[in-house]
PDB file of N, CA, C, O and CB in Angstrom:
ATOM      1  N   MET A   1       2.111  31.939 -18.500  1.00  0.00           N
ATOM      2  CA  MET A   1       2.216  30.639 -18.388  1.00  0.00           C
ATOM      3  C   MET A   1       3.573  30.212 -18.311  1.00  0.00           C
ATOM      4  O   MET A   1       3.838  29.273 -17.561  1.00  0.00           O
ATOM      5  CB  MET A   1       1.572  30.047 -19.367  1.00  0.00           C
ATOM      6  N   LYS A   2       4.470  30.762 -18.975  1.00  0.00           N
ATOM      7  CA  LYS A   2       5.858  30.394 -18.799  1.00  0.00           C
ATOM      8  C   LYS A   2       6.438  30.523 -17.206  1.00  0.00           C
ATOM      9  O   LYS A   2       7.151  29.652 -16.707  1.00  0.00           O
ATOM     10  CB  LYS A   2       6.687  31.344 -19.789  1.00  0.00           C
ATOM     11  N   LYS A   3       6.113  31.473 -16.655  1.00  0.00           N
ATOM     12  CA  LYS A   3       6.290  31.778 -15.291  1.00  0.00           C
ATOM     13  C   LYS A   3       5.803  30.549 -14.413  1.00  0.00           C
ATOM     14  O   LYS A   3       6.512  30.121 -13.503  1.00  0.00           O
ATOM     15  CB  LYS A   3       5.521  33.095 -14.951  1.00  0.00           C
ATOM     16  N   LEU A   4       4.692  30.052 -14.686  1.00  0.00           N
ATOM     17  CA  LEU A   4       4.009  28.929 -13.952  1.00  0.00           C
ATOM     18  C   LEU A   4       4.618  27.726 -14.222  1.00  0.00           C
ATOM     19  O   LEU A   4       4.727  26.883 -13.331  1.00  0.00           O
ATOM     20  CB  LEU A   4       2.601  28.788 -14.266  1.00  0.00           C
ATOM     21  N   MET A   5       5.112  27.500 -15.565  1.00  0.00           N
ATOM     22  CA  MET A   5       5.744  26.230 -15.813  1.00  0.00           C
ATOM     23  C   MET A   5       7.117  26.193 -15.231  1.00  0.00           C
ATOM     24  O   MET A   5       7.600  25.145 -14.803  1.00  0.00           O
ATOM     25  CB  MET A   5       5.796  25.941 -17.270  1.00  0.00           C
ATOM     26  N   ALA A   6       7.829  27.483 -15.211  1.00  0.00           N
ATOM     27  CA  ALA A   6       9.191  27.691 -14.471  1.00  0.00           C
ATOM     28  C   ALA A   6       9.162  27.247 -12.966  1.00  0.00           C
ATOM     29  O   ALA A   6      10.015  26.563 -12.400  1.00  0.00           O
ATOM     30  CB  ALA A   6       9.608  29.257 -14.516  1.00  0.00           C
ATOM     31  N   TRP A   7       7.996  27.776 -12.421  1.00  0.00           N
ATOM     32  CA  TRP A   7       7.862  27.517 -10.973  1.00  0.00           C
ATOM     33  C   TRP A   7       7.744  26.194 -10.694  1.00  0.00           C
ATOM     34  O   TRP A   7       8.341  25.754  -9.712  1.00  0.00           O
ATOM     35  CB  TRP A   7       6.775  28.164 -10.386  1.00  0.00           C
ATOM     36  N   PHE A   8       6.916  25.292 -11.550  1.00  0.00           N
ATOM     37  CA  PHE A   8       6.884  23.948 -11.158  1.00  0.00           C
ATOM     38  C   PHE A   8       8.041  23.069 -11.410  1.00  0.00           C
ATOM     39  O   PHE A   8       8.166  21.976 -10.858  1.00  0.00           O
ATOM     40  CB  PHE A   8       5.842  23.400 -11.723  1.00  0.00           C
ATOM     41  N   LYS A   9       8.952  23.599 -12.318  1.00  0.00           N
ATOM     42  CA  LYS A   9      10.083  22.936 -12.657  1.00  0.00           C
ATOM     43  C   LYS A   9      11.362  23.379 -11.527  1.00  0.00           C
ATOM     44  O   LYS A   9      12.480  22.863 -11.507  1.00  0.00           O
ATOM     45  CB  LYS A   9      10.383  23.317 -14.247  1.00  0.00           C
ATOM     46  N   ASP A  10      10.971  24.238 -10.808  1.00  0.00           N
ATOM     47  CA  ASP A  10      12.003  24.729  -9.633  1.00  0.00           C
ATOM     48  C   ASP A  10      12.223  23.701  -8.822  1.00  0.00           C
ATOM     49  O   ASP A  10      11.234  23.171  -8.315  1.00  0.00           O
ATOM     50  CB  ASP A  10      11.535  25.902  -8.723  1.00  0.00           C
ATOM     51  N   GLU A  11      13.616  23.161  -8.500  1.00  0.00           N
ATOM     52  CA  GLU A  11      14.071  22.052  -7.729  1.00  0.00           C
ATOM     53  C   GLU A  11      14.665  22.751  -6.598  1.00  0.00           C
ATOM     54  O   GLU A  11      15.170  21.932  -5.830  1.00  0.00           O
ATOM     55  CB  GLU A  11      15.054  21.076  -8.472  1.00  0.00           C
ATOM     56  N   GLU A  12      14.800  23.977  -6.194  1.00  0.00           N
ATOM     57  CA  GLU A  12      15.635  24.461  -5.274  1.00  0.00           C
ATOM     58  C   GLU A  12      15.315  23.835  -3.882  1.00  0.00           C
ATOM     59  O   GLU A  12      16.281  23.464  -3.216  1.00  0.00           O
ATOM     60  CB  GLU A  12      15.555  25.924  -5.289  1.00  0.00           C
ATOM     61  N   GLY A  13      14.124  23.686  -3.399  1.00  0.00           N
ATOM     62  CA  GLY A  13      13.693  23.026  -2.274  1.00  0.00           C
ATOM     63  C   GLY A  13      13.831  21.827  -2.114  1.00  0.00           C
ATOM     64  O   GLY A  13      13.752  21.427  -0.953  1.00  0.00           O
ATOM     65  N   GLN A  14      14.092  20.796  -3.240  1.00  0.00           N
ATOM     66  CA  GLN A  14      14.041  19.567  -3.316  1.00  0.00           C
ATOM     67  C   GLN A  14      14.913  18.899  -2.189  1.00  0.00           C
ATOM     68  O   GLN A  14      14.344  18.088  -1.458  1.00  0.00           O
ATOM     69  CB  GLN A  14      14.377  19.235  -4.614  1.00  0.00           C
ATOM     70  N   GLY A  15      16.306  19.183  -1.977  1.00  0.00           N
ATOM     71  CA  GLY A  15      17.154  18.839  -1.319  1.00  0.00           C
ATOM     72  C   GLY A  15      16.603  18.747   0.294  1.00  0.00           C
ATOM     73  O   GLY A  15      16.666  17.767   1.036  1.00  0.00           O
ATOM     74  N   MET A  16      16.039  20.103   0.586  1.00  0.00           N
ATOM     75  CA  MET A  16      15.547  20.151   1.883  1.00  0.00           C
ATOM     76  C   MET A  16      14.480  19.411   2.266  1.00  0.00           C
ATOM     77  O   MET A  16      14.287  19.086   3.438  1.00  0.00           O
ATOM     78  CB  MET A  16      15.274  21.275   2.171  1.00  0.00           C
ATOM     79  N   VAL A  17      13.616  19.058   1.161  1.00  0.00           N
ATOM     80  CA  VAL A  17      12.482  18.168   1.574  1.00  0.00           C
ATOM     81  C   VAL A  17      12.884  16.815   1.758  1.00  0.00           C
ATOM     82  O   VAL A  17      12.288  16.124   2.585  1.00  0.00           O
ATOM     83  CB  VAL A  17      11.392  18.175   0.606  1.00  0.00           C
ATOM     84  N   GLU A  18      13.932  16.301   1.009  1.00  0.00           N
ATOM     85  CA  GLU A  18      14.467  14.988   1.089  1.00  0.00           C
ATOM     86  C   GLU A  18      15.076  14.810   2.265  1.00  0.00           C
ATOM     87  O   GLU A  18      15.001  13.685   2.759  1.00  0.00           O
ATOM     88  CB  GLU A  18      15.333  14.677   0.087  1.00  0.00           C
ATOM     89  N   TYR A  19      15.841  15.901   3.008  1.00  0.00           N
ATOM     90  CA  TYR A  19      16.429  15.851   4.151  1.00  0.00           C
ATOM     91  C   TYR A  19      15.403  15.728   5.247  1.00  0.00           C
ATOM     92  O   TYR A  19      15.702  15.003   6.196  1.00  0.00           O
ATOM     93  CB  TYR A  19      17.268  16.948   4.280  1.00  0.00           C
ATOM     94  N   GLY A  20      14.102  16.404   5.248  1.00  0.00           N
ATOM     95  CA  GLY A  20      13.213  16.463   6.019  1.00  0.00           C
ATOM     96  C   GLY A  20      12.629  15.214   6.179  1.00  0.00           C
ATOM     97  O   GLY A  20      12.518  14.745   7.312  1.00  0.00           O
ATOM     98  N   LEU A  21      12.161  14.487   4.997  1.00  0.00           N
ATOM     99  CA  LEU A  21      11.763  13.187   4.949  1.00  0.00           C
ATOM    100  C   LEU A  21      12.697  12.011   5.732  1.00  0.00           C
ATOM    101  O   LEU A  21      12.300  11.069   6.418  1.00  0.00           O
ATOM    102  CB  LEU A  21      11.657  12.929   3.519  1.00  0.00           C
ATOM    103  N   LEU A  22      13.989  12.377   5.406  1.00  0.00           N
ATOM    104  CA  LEU A  22      14.958  11.325   5.956  1.00  0.00           C
ATOM    105  C   LEU A  22      14.910  11.409   7.447  1.00  0.00           C
ATOM    106  O   LEU A  22      14.807  10.382   8.118  1.00  0.00           O
ATOM    107  CB  LEU A  22      16.475  11.540   5.445  1.00  0.00           C
ATOM    108  N   ILE A  23      14.985  12.672   8.024  1.00  0.00           N
ATOM    109  CA  ILE A  23      14.769  12.878   9.500  1.00  0.00           C
ATOM    110  C   ILE A  23      13.369  12.479   9.954  1.00  0.00           C
ATOM    111  O   ILE A  23      13.280  12.134  11.132  1.00  0.00           O
ATOM    112  CB  ILE A  23      15.005  14.357   9.875  1.00  0.00           C
ATOM    113  N   GLY A  24      12.342  12.470   9.268  1.00  0.00           N
ATOM    114  CA  GLY A  24      11.208  11.990   9.778  1.00  0.00           C
ATOM    115  C   GLY A  24      11.261  10.507   9.834  1.00  0.00           C
ATOM    116  O   GLY A  24      10.810   9.947  10.833  1.00  0.00           O
ATOM    117  N   LEU A  25      11.753   9.837   8.884  1.00  0.00           N
ATOM    118  CA  LEU A  25      11.929   8.562   8.987  1.00  0.00           C
ATOM    119  C   LEU A  25      12.718   8.066  10.046  1.00  0.00           C
ATOM    120  O   LEU A  25      12.338   7.030  10.593  1.00  0.00           O
ATOM    121  CB  LEU A  25      12.359   8.168   7.938  1.00  0.00           C
ATOM    122  N   ILE A  26      13.793   8.645  10.447  1.00  0.00           N
ATOM    123  CA  ILE A  26      14.720   8.251  11.411  1.00  0.00           C
ATOM    124  C   ILE A  26      14.024   8.527  12.932  1.00  0.00           C
ATOM    125  O   ILE A  26      14.276   7.867  13.940  1.00  0.00           O
ATOM    126  CB  ILE A  26      16.127   9.092  11.147  1.00  0.00           C
ATOM    127  N   ALA A  27      13.235   9.485  12.856  1.00  0.00           N
ATOM    128  CA  ALA A  27      12.374   9.868  14.144  1.00  0.00           C
ATOM    129  C   ALA A  27      11.485   8.654  14.454  1.00  0.00           C
ATOM    130  O   ALA A  27      11.409   8.187  15.591  1.00  0.00           O
ATOM    131  CB  ALA A  27      11.384  11.253  13.901  1.00  0.00           C
ATOM    132  N   VAL A  28      10.761   8.122  13.312  1.00  0.00           N
ATOM    133  CA  VAL A  28       9.799   7.184  13.546  1.00  0.00           C
ATOM    134  C   VAL A  28      10.469   5.801  13.937  1.00  0.00           C
ATOM    135  O   VAL A  28       9.857   5.040  14.686  1.00  0.00           O
ATOM    136  CB  VAL A  28       8.915   7.087  12.327  1.00  0.00           C
ATOM    137  N   VAL A  29      11.737   5.462  13.432  1.00  0.00           N
ATOM    138  CA  VAL A  29      12.371   4.466  13.675  1.00  0.00           C
ATOM    139  C   VAL A  29      12.914   4.415  15.016  1.00  0.00           C
ATOM    140  O   VAL A  29      12.983   3.307  15.547  1.00  0.00           O
ATOM    141  CB  VAL A  29      13.209   4.345  12.792  1.00  0.00           C
ATOM    142  N   VAL A  30      13.302   5.414  15.634  1.00  0.00           N
ATOM    143  CA  VAL A  30      13.594   5.602  17.017  1.00  0.00           C
ATOM    144  C   VAL A  30      12.624   5.550  18.035  1.00  0.00           C
ATOM    145  O   VAL A  30      12.871   5.095  19.152  1.00  0.00           O
ATOM    146  CB  VAL A  30      14.130   6.692  17.155  1.00  0.00           C
ATOM    147  N   VAL A  31      11.388   6.056  17.648  1.00  0.00           N
ATOM    148  CA  VAL A  31      10.164   5.906  18.439  1.00  0.00           C
ATOM    149  C   VAL A  31       9.807   4.381  18.460  1.00  0.00           C
ATOM    150  O   VAL A  31       9.652   3.805  19.536  1.00  0.00           O
ATOM    151  CB  VAL A  31       8.961   6.795  17.820  1.00  0.00           C
ATOM    152  N   VAL A  32       9.702   3.854  17.484  1.00  0.00           N
ATOM    153  CA  VAL A  32       9.263   2.340  17.329  1.00  0.00           C
ATOM    154  C   VAL A  32      10.394   1.467  18.340  1.00  0.00           C
ATOM    155  O   VAL A  32      10.071   0.660  19.212  1.00  0.00           O
ATOM    156  CB  VAL A  32       9.373   1.795  15.472  1.00  0.00           C
ATOM    157  N   ALA A  33      11.598   1.812  18.019  1.00  0.00           N
ATOM    158  CA  ALA A  33      12.610   1.016  18.719  1.00  0.00           C
ATOM    159  C   ALA A  33      12.638   1.237  20.245  1.00  0.00           C
ATOM    160  O   ALA A  33      12.944   0.337  21.027  1.00  0.00           O
ATOM    161  CB  ALA A  33      13.966   1.333  18.147  1.00  0.00           C
ATOM    162  N   LEU A  34      12.270   2.607  20.659  1.00  0.00           N
ATOM    163  CA  LEU A  34      12.010   2.718  22.153  1.00  0.00           C
ATOM    164  C   LEU A  34      10.783   2.178  22.738  1.00  0.00           C
ATOM    165  O   LEU A  34      10.723   1.912  23.938  1.00  0.00           O
ATOM    166  CB  LEU A  34      12.016   4.054  22.524  1.00  0.00           C
ATOM    167  N   LEU A  35       9.748   1.995  21.892  1.00  0.00           N
ATOM    168  CA  LEU A  35       8.454   1.531  22.283  1.00  0.00           C
ATOM    169  C   LEU A  35       8.770  -0.089  22.344  1.00  0.00           C
ATOM    170  O   LEU A  35       8.146  -0.731  23.189  1.00  0.00           O
ATOM    171  CB  LEU A  35       7.196   2.026  21.167  1.00  0.00           C
ATOM    172  N   VAL A  36       9.541  -0.661  21.641  1.00  0.00           N
ATOM    173  CA  VAL A  36       9.899  -1.954  21.533  1.00  0.00           C
ATOM    174  C   VAL A  36      10.824  -2.503  22.629  1.00  0.00           C
ATOM    175  O   VAL A  36      10.640  -3.545  23.258  1.00  0.00           O
ATOM    176  CB  VAL A  36      10.463  -2.105  20.296  1.00  0.00           C
ATOM    177  N   LEU A  37      11.868  -1.627  22.765  1.00  0.00           N
ATOM    178  CA  LEU A  37      13.014  -1.928  23.687  1.00  0.00           C
ATOM    179  C   LEU A  37      12.731  -1.368  25.040  1.00  0.00           C
ATOM    180  O   LEU A  37      13.404  -1.749  25.997  1.00  0.00           O
ATOM    181  CB  LEU A  37      14.358  -1.346  23.154  1.00  0.00           C
ATOM    182  N   GLY A  38      11.882  -0.583  25.167  1.00  0.00           N
ATOM    183  CA  GLY A  38      11.735   0.436  26.531  1.00  0.00           C
ATOM    184  C   GLY A  38      11.586  -0.562  27.584  1.00  0.00           C
ATOM    185  O   GLY A  38      12.411  -0.464  28.492  1.00  0.00           O
ATOM    186  N   PRO A  39      10.653  -1.581  27.683  1.00  0.00           N
ATOM    187  CA  PRO A  39      10.390  -2.322  28.765  1.00  0.00           C
ATOM    188  C   PRO A  39      11.651  -3.271  29.077  1.00  0.00           C
ATOM    189  O   PRO A  39      12.014  -3.477  30.235  1.00  0.00           O
ATOM    190  CB  PRO A  39       9.095  -3.073  28.522  1.00  0.00           C
ATOM    191  N   ARG A  40      12.237  -3.785  28.058  1.00  0.00           N
ATOM    192  CA  ARG A  40      13.603  -4.583  28.394  1.00  0.00           C
ATOM    193  C   ARG A  40      14.575  -3.766  29.132  1.00  0.00           C
ATOM    194  O   ARG A  40      15.042  -4.169  30.197  1.00  0.00           O
ATOM    195  CB  ARG A  40      14.356  -5.081  27.082  1.00  0.00           C
ATOM    196  N   ILE A  41      14.924  -2.562  28.582  1.00  0.00           N
ATOM    197  CA  ILE A  41      15.869  -1.691  29.249  1.00  0.00           C
ATOM    198  C   ILE A  41      15.347  -1.366  30.523  1.00  0.00           C
ATOM    199  O   ILE A  41      16.170  -1.361  31.438  1.00  0.00           O
ATOM    200  CB  ILE A  41      16.169  -0.468  28.495  1.00  0.00           C
ATOM    201  N   ARG A  42      14.009  -1.055  30.835  1.00  0.00           N
ATOM    202  CA  ARG A  42      13.504  -0.761  32.128  1.00  0.00           C
ATOM    203  C   ARG A  42      13.933  -1.892  33.160  1.00  0.00           C
ATOM    204  O   ARG A  42      14.461  -1.690  34.254  1.00  0.00           O
ATOM    205  CB  ARG A  42      11.956  -0.610  32.044  1.00  0.00           C
ATOM    206  N   ASP A  43      13.578  -3.217  32.560  1.00  0.00           N
ATOM    207  CA  ASP A  43      13.788  -4.358  33.326  1.00  0.00           C
ATOM    208  C   ASP A  43      15.205  -4.763  33.620  1.00  0.00           C
ATOM    209  O   ASP A  43      15.360  -5.471  34.615  1.00  0.00           O
ATOM    210  CB  ASP A  43      13.155  -5.384  32.710  1.00  0.00           C
ATOM    211  N   MET A  44      16.318  -4.413  32.882  1.00  0.00           N
ATOM    212  CA  MET A  44      17.545  -4.359  33.061  1.00  0.00           C
ATOM    213  C   MET A  44      18.017  -3.648  34.166  1.00  0.00           C
ATOM    214  O   MET A  44      18.739  -4.112  35.049  1.00  0.00           O
ATOM    215  CB  MET A  44      18.026  -3.972  32.072  1.00  0.00           C
ATOM    216  N   PHE A  45      17.516  -2.315  34.080  1.00  0.00           N
ATOM    217  CA  PHE A  45      17.944  -1.298  35.071  1.00  0.00           C
ATOM    218  C   PHE A  45      17.229  -1.605  36.442  1.00  0.00           C
ATOM    219  O   PHE A  45      17.781  -1.323  37.506  1.00  0.00           O
ATOM    220  CB  PHE A  45      17.585   0.200  34.546  1.00  0.00           C
ATOM    221  N   GLN A  46      16.151  -2.112  36.390  1.00  0.00           N
ATOM    222  CA  GLN A  46      15.451  -2.722  37.788  1.00  0.00           C
ATOM    223  C   GLN A  46      16.272  -3.852  38.356  1.00  0.00           C
ATOM    224  O   GLN A  46      16.441  -3.929  39.573  1.00  0.00           O
ATOM    225  CB  GLN A  46      13.891  -3.359  37.522  1.00  0.00           C
ATOM    226  N   SER A  47      16.762  -4.687  37.565  1.00  0.00           N
ATOM    227  CA  SER A  47      17.456  -5.847  38.041  1.00  0.00           C
ATOM    228  C   SER A  47      18.724  -5.473  38.718  1.00  0.00           C
ATOM    229  O   SER A  47      19.134  -6.027  39.738  1.00  0.00           O
ATOM    230  CB  SER A  47      17.725  -6.785  36.938  1.00  0.00           C
ATOM    231  N   ALA A  48      19.411  -4.361  38.005  1.00  0.00           N
ATOM    232  CA  ALA A  48      20.724  -3.914  38.440  1.00  0.00           C
ATOM    233  C   ALA A  48      20.373  -3.324  39.997  1.00  0.00           C
ATOM    234  O   ALA A  48      21.010  -3.662  40.995  1.00  0.00           O
ATOM    235  CB  ALA A  48      21.403  -2.699  37.303  1.00  0.00           C
ATOM    236  N   ALA A  49      19.275  -2.410  40.001  1.00  0.00           N
ATOM    237  CA  ALA A  49      18.902  -1.698  41.153  1.00  0.00           C
ATOM    238  C   ALA A  49      18.786  -2.750  42.300  1.00  0.00           C
ATOM    239  O   ALA A  49      19.395  -2.626  43.363  1.00  0.00           O
ATOM    240  CB  ALA A  49      17.570  -0.896  40.910  1.00  0.00           C
ATOM    241  N   ASP A  50      17.896  -3.876  41.985  1.00  0.00           N
ATOM    242  CA  ASP A  50      17.638  -4.731  42.927  1.00  0.00           C
ATOM    243  C   ASP A  50      18.858  -5.487  43.489  1.00  0.00           C
ATOM    244  O   ASP A  50      18.924  -5.714  44.697  1.00  0.00           O
ATOM    245  CB  ASP A  50      16.696  -5.563  42.437  1.00  0.00           C
ATOM    246  N   ASN A  51      19.808  -5.873  42.653  1.00  0.00           N
ATOM    247  CA  ASN A  51      20.913  -6.495  43.075  1.00  0.00           C
ATOM    248  C   ASN A  51      21.764  -5.637  43.924  1.00  0.00           C
ATOM    249  O   ASN A  51      22.283  -6.095  44.942  1.00  0.00           O
ATOM    250  CB  ASN A  51      21.599  -6.976  41.994  1.00  0.00           C
ATOM    251  N   LEU A  52      21.969  -4.119  43.463  1.00  0.00           N
ATOM    252  CA  LEU A  52      22.630  -3.340  44.435  1.00  0.00           C
ATOM    253  C   LEU A  52      21.983  -3.225  45.797  1.00  0.00           C
ATOM    254  O   LEU A  52      22.609  -3.077  46.846  1.00  0.00           O
ATOM    255  CB  LEU A  52      22.801  -2.068  43.913  1.00  0.00           C
ATOM    256  N   THR A  53      20.777  -3.300  45.690  1.00  0.00           N
ATOM    257  CA  THR A  53      20.001  -3.145  47.094  1.00  0.00           C
ATOM    258  C   THR A  53      20.315  -4.384  48.003  1.00  0.00           C
ATOM    259  O   THR A  53      20.648  -4.236  49.179  1.00  0.00           O
ATOM    260  CB  THR A  53      18.293  -3.056  46.868  1.00  0.00           C
ATOM    261  N   THR A  54      20.199  -5.582  47.423  1.00  0.00           N
ATOM    262  CA  THR A  54      20.548  -6.750  47.890  1.00  0.00           C
ATOM    263  C   THR A  54      21.971  -6.922  48.525  1.00  0.00           C
ATOM    264  O   THR A  54      22.178  -7.471  49.607  1.00  0.00           O
ATOM    265  CB  THR A  54      20.361  -7.580  46.879  1.00  0.00           C
ATOM    266  N   ALA A  55      22.915  -6.384  47.713  1.00  0.00           N
ATOM    267  CA  ALA A  55      24.108  -6.438  47.999  1.00  0.00           C
ATOM    268  C   ALA A  55      24.493  -5.609  49.177  1.00  0.00           C
ATOM    269  O   ALA A  55      25.301  -5.982  50.027  1.00  0.00           O
ATOM    270  CB  ALA A  55      24.753  -6.161  46.936  1.00  0.00           C
ATOM    271  N   ALA A  56      23.762  -4.261  49.181  1.00  0.00           N
ATOM    272  CA  ALA A  56      24.086  -3.257  50.204  1.00  0.00           C
ATOM    273  C   ALA A  56      23.487  -3.895  51.475  1.00  0.00           C
ATOM    274  O   ALA A  56      24.139  -3.759  52.510  1.00  0.00           O
ATOM    275  CB  ALA A  56      23.471  -1.744  49.868  1.00  0.00           C
ATOM    276  N   ALA A  57      22.213  -4.638  51.527  1.00  0.00           N
ATOM    277  CA  ALA A  57      21.601  -5.109  52.634  1.00  0.00           C
ATOM    278  C   ALA A  57      22.543  -6.211  53.406  1.00  0.00           C
ATOM    279  O   ALA A  57      22.568  -6.330  54.631  1.00  0.00           O
ATOM    280  CB  ALA A  57      20.244  -5.664  52.194  1.00  0.00           C
ATOM    281  N   ALA A  58      23.297  -6.978  52.505  1.00  0.00           N
ATOM    282  CA  ALA A  58      24.030  -8.017  52.965  1.00  0.00           C
ATOM    283  C   ALA A  58      25.421  -7.731  53.653  1.00  0.00           C
ATOM    284  O   ALA A  58      26.078  -8.595  54.233  1.00  0.00           O
ATOM    285  CB  ALA A  58      24.187  -8.840  51.890  1.00  0.00           C
ATOM    286  N   THR A  59      25.774  -6.444  53.519  1.00  0.00           N
ATOM    287  CA  THR A  59      26.923  -6.038  54.099  1.00  0.00           C
ATOM    288  C   THR A  59      26.848  -5.430  55.492  1.00  0.00           C
ATOM    289  O   THR A  59      27.874  -5.048  56.055  1.00  0.00           O
ATOM    290  CB  THR A  59      27.493  -5.177  53.251  1.00  0.00           C
TER     291      THR A  59
END
């Protein structure tokens, strides 16, 4: 019984679990940010490409 209680009180992996949760949270935030900002970024690059095409055609 003492070994079982000692096993439950063991906190060696606690730090790694916390880092894992933090990395998971950061990954979720990055995915959400890309889903929200993705269309805007695509439109900005498309606008720049259109302007370059127009400028090249005018010369």
